[in-house]
C-alpha positions as CSV (number, residue, x, y, z in Angstrom):
1,M,-8.3,18.5,1.8
2,G,-12.0,18.4,2.2
3,N,-13.5,15.6,4.3
4,Y,-15.9,14.8,1.4
5,R,-13.0,13.6,-0.7
6,I,-12.0,11.0,2.0
7,I,-15.7,10.0,2.2
8,R,-15.8,9.5,-1.5
9,A,-12.6,7.5,-1.4
10,V,-14.0,5.3,1.4
11,D,-17.2,4.7,-0.6
12,C,-15.0,3.7,-3.6
13,L,-13.1,1.2,-1.4
14,R,-16.3,-0.2,0.2
15,G,-17.7,-0.8,-3.3
16,G,-14.7,-2.9,-4.3
17,G,-13.1,-0.1,-6.3
18,V,-9.5,0.6,-7.3
19,M,-8.3,4.1,-6.7
20,A,-5.2,6.3,-6.8
21,Y,-3.8,8.4,-3.9
22,P,-0.6,10.2,-3.1
23,T,2.1,8.4,-1.0
24,E,5.5,9.3,0.4
25,A,7.2,9.3,-3.1
26,V,4.9,8.4,-5.9
27,W,1.2,8.1,-6.8
28,G,-0.1,4.8,-5.4
29,L,-2.9,2.5,-6.5
30,G,-5.0,1.0,-3.7
31,C,-7.9,-1.2,-2.8
32,D,-9.3,-3.3,0.0
33,P,-6.8,-6.1,0.6
34,Y,-9.6,-8.5,1.6
35,S,-11.4,-8.1,-1.7
36,E,-10.0,-10.6,-4.1
37,A,-11.9,-9.1,-7.0
38,A,-10.5,-5.6,-6.3
39,V,-6.9,-6.9,-5.9
40,M,-7.2,-8.9,-9.2
41,R,-8.5,-5.8,-11.0
42,L,-5.6,-3.7,-9.6
43,L,-3.1,-6.3,-10.8
44,A,-4.8,-6.4,-14.2
45,L,-4.6,-2.6,-14.5
46,K,-0.9,-2.8,-13.6
47,K,-0.3,-5.8,-15.8
48,R,1.5,-7.3,-12.8
49,R,1.8,-11.0,-12.0
50,R,-0.2,-12.3,-9.0
51,D,2.9,-14.0,-7.5
52,M,4.8,-10.8,-6.9
53,G,2.9,-9.8,-3.8
54,L,1.7,-6.3,-2.8
55,I,2.4,-3.8,0.0
56,V,-0.2,-3.3,2.7
57,I,-0.2,0.2,4.4
58,A,-1.9,1.3,7.6
59,A,-2.3,4.4,9.7
60,S,-1.0,2.7,12.8
61,M,0.6,-0.6,14.0
62,A,-2.8,-1.3,15.7
63,Q,-4.4,-1.6,12.2
64,L,-1.7,-4.2,11.3
65,E,-2.2,-6.2,14.5
66,P,-3.8,-9.3,12.7
67,F,-0.6,-9.6,10.6
68,L,1.7,-9.1,13.6
69,A,0.1,-11.6,16.0
70,D,2.7,-14.0,17.5
71,M,5.5,-11.7,16.4
72,P,8.4,-11.6,19.0
73,A,8.6,-8.4,21.0
74,S,12.0,-7.6,19.6
75,D,10.7,-7.6,16.1
76,R,7.7,-5.5,17.1
77,Q,10.1,-2.9,18.6
78,R,12.2,-2.8,15.4
79,L,9.0,-2.1,13.4
80,A,7.8,0.5,15.9
81,A,11.2,2.3,15.8
82,S,10.8,2.9,12.0
83,W,7.1,3.7,11.9
84,P,5.2,5.7,11.0
85,G,7.6,6.4,8.2
86,P,8.7,5.4,4.7
87,Q,10.1,2.0,5.6
88,T,8.4,-1.0,4.2
89,W,9.2,-4.3,5.9
90,L,8.8,-7.9,4.8
91,V,7.5,-9.8,7.8
92,P,6.7,-13.5,8.1
93,N,3.2,-14.2,6.9
94,N,1.3,-15.6,9.9
95,G,-1.6,-16.8,7.7
96,C,-3.8,-13.7,8.2
97,A,-3.0,-12.2,4.8
98,P,-4.9,-13.5,1.8
99,S,-2.8,-15.3,-0.9
100,W,-3.8,-12.7,-3.4
101,V,-2.0,-10.1,-1.3
102,T,1.2,-12.1,-0.5
103,G,1.5,-13.7,-4.0
104,G,1.6,-17.0,-2.2
105,R,4.8,-16.1,-0.5
106,E,5.8,-16.7,3.1
107,T,6.3,-13.0,3.7
108,L,4.0,-10.0,3.7
109,A,5.1,-6.4,2.9
110,L,3.9,-3.9,5.5
111,R,4.2,-0.1,6.2
112,V,2.7,2.3,8.6
113,T,2.6,5.4,6.4
114,N,3.4,8.9,7.6
115,H,1.9,10.5,4.5
116,P,-1.1,12.6,5.8
117,V,-3.5,11.7,2.9
118,A,-2.7,8.0,2.8
119,A,-2.9,7.8,6.6
120,A,-6.2,9.7,6.7
121,L,-7.6,7.3,4.1
122,C,-6.5,4.2,6.2
123,R,-8.0,5.7,9.4
124,A,-11.3,6.6,7.6
125,Y,-11.6,3.2,6.0
126,G,-10.7,1.5,9.3
127,T,-8.4,-1.2,7.9
128,P,-5.1,-1.4,6.0
129,L,-5.0,-0.9,2.3
130,I,-3.1,-2.2,-0.7
131,S,-0.5,0.3,-1.8
132,T,1.4,-0.2,-5.0
133,S,3.0,2.3,-7.3
134,A,0.7,3.7,-10.0
135,N,2.3,2.4,-13.2
136,P,2.0,-0.5,-15.6
137,H,4.5,-3.1,-14.6
138,G,7.9,-2.2,-16.1
139,F,7.2,1.5,-16.4
140,R,8.3,4.3,-14.1
141,P,5.9,5.1,-11.2
142,A,3.6,8.1,-11.7
143,M,5.0,11.2,-9.9
144,S,2.4,13.5,-11.3
145,L,-1.4,13.6,-12.0
146,L,-0.5,13.9,-15.7
147,K,1.5,10.7,-15.7
148,L,-1.2,9.0,-13.6
149,N,-3.8,9.9,-16.2
150,L,-1.6,8.9,-19.1
151,Y,-1.2,5.4,-17.5
152,F,-4.8,4.9,-16.3
153,H,-7.1,7.4,-17.9
154,G,-10.7,6.4,-17.3
155,Q,-9.8,3.1,-15.6
156,L,-9.7,4.1,-11.9
157,D,-12.8,4.4,-9.8
158,Y,-11.5,7.4,-7.9
159,V,-8.4,9.6,-7.6
160,L,-7.9,11.2,-4.1
161,P,-6.0,14.4,-4.7
162,G,-3.1,15.6,-2.6
163,P,0.7,16.3,-2.7
164,L,3.3,13.6,-2.9
165,G,5.4,13.2,0.2
166,G,8.7,14.4,-1.3
167,L,10.8,11.3,-1.4
168,T,12.5,10.9,-4.8
169,S,12.1,7.1,-5.1
170,P,9.6,4.5,-3.8
171,T,9.9,3.5,-0.2
172,P,12.7,1.1,0.7
173,I,11.8,-2.5,1.5
174,K,13.8,-4.6,3.9
175,N,13.3,-8.2,5.2
176,L,12.8,-8.0,8.9
177,K,14.3,-11.5,9.6
178,T,17.3,-11.5,7.3
179,G,18.0,-7.8,7.0
180,E,18.2,-8.2,3.2
181,V,17.5,-5.0,1.3
182,I,14.8,-5.8,-1.4
183,R,14.5,-2.2,-2.7
184,G,16.2,1.1,-2.0
185,S,18.7,1.8,0.8
């Protein structure tokens, strides 16, 4: 993929935009997690309630450090053993994540992505990003550009092209403290 596409995507994010990009399994929608206006627009596009919370992805654990501060070493080791990879973890919210990301919950969903395009985007932007499936709430996630365009034609600020990662369903989500499986295996 040309570097200019990543630069355009970063410009979109810096401008408060909402964009689509490929992830491990489906097309994702993303924005800057620290921009309340961008997150609210993303939620409006998806027709998703604010109280549901969103996933934050990063290219490395170091990018997630603000959210992991004060976490016990044993929990950090558990995260590190599964990342980078397609495992999303619900971790205790230490107060660093904005309420518009957590949905006001006491947990935060985090993943260090191993998808090359999503990881390159996080590295280039320099901070974690929101990552949620590209679909209106209640519809199946977009697994093709055609479906992405059917759902959001003309409503996204940028689409970063690239192949999906090959998983057949969205990444599993597990609660780090309780072990409860929220989604997937």
